[in-house]
N, C-alpha and C positions, 0 to 999 in steps of 0.2 A: 672076262674079254666076251668070251663066246655065248655067254648067258646074257650079256647085256644086248649083244648083236640079235639073237633069238628073239628077246623080249621087243626089240625096237621093230623087228620084221612083222611081230604077232601083232604090235599095236598098230602098225600101218595097216596090215592085212585088215584088222577089225575095223579100222577108219573106212577103208575102203568099201568092205561090205555094208557099214552102216551107211554111207553115200550112195550107193547102190541102191539101199532100201528106201530111201527118202527119195531118190529118182523115180523109182517105179511108183511109190505111193502118188508122187506128185502128178505122173503120167495117168494113173488110174483115176486121181479125182479130175483131171482134165477131161478125160474120155467119158465119165459119168456126167460132168456138166455137159457137154456137147450133146450126149445122148439126151439128157434131159430138156436142153434147148430143141433139139430137133422134134422130138415127141410133142413138146408144146407148140412148135410151128405146123407139124402136120395137124394137129389137133384143130388148131386155129383155120387152116385152110380147107379142112373137112367142114367144119363149121360154117365157114363163108360159102362153099359149093352147097352146102344143103340149104341155106338161106337163099341163095341166088335160085336153086332148082323149085323152092317152093315159092318164089316170086312169080316165075315163070308159068305154073300151073294156076 
């Protein structure tokens, strides 16, 4: 009986740890995607600004 309970607790703990790792990986993917979009946007803005400054000169 006690061994069954211990096994159930260990299984649930392993599931919780796996879930936490999946959530962490998803957050990291989202953070990386956001950073990539931000970098692309900043690069585009910089390019537009340089083009505008070159037109003025």
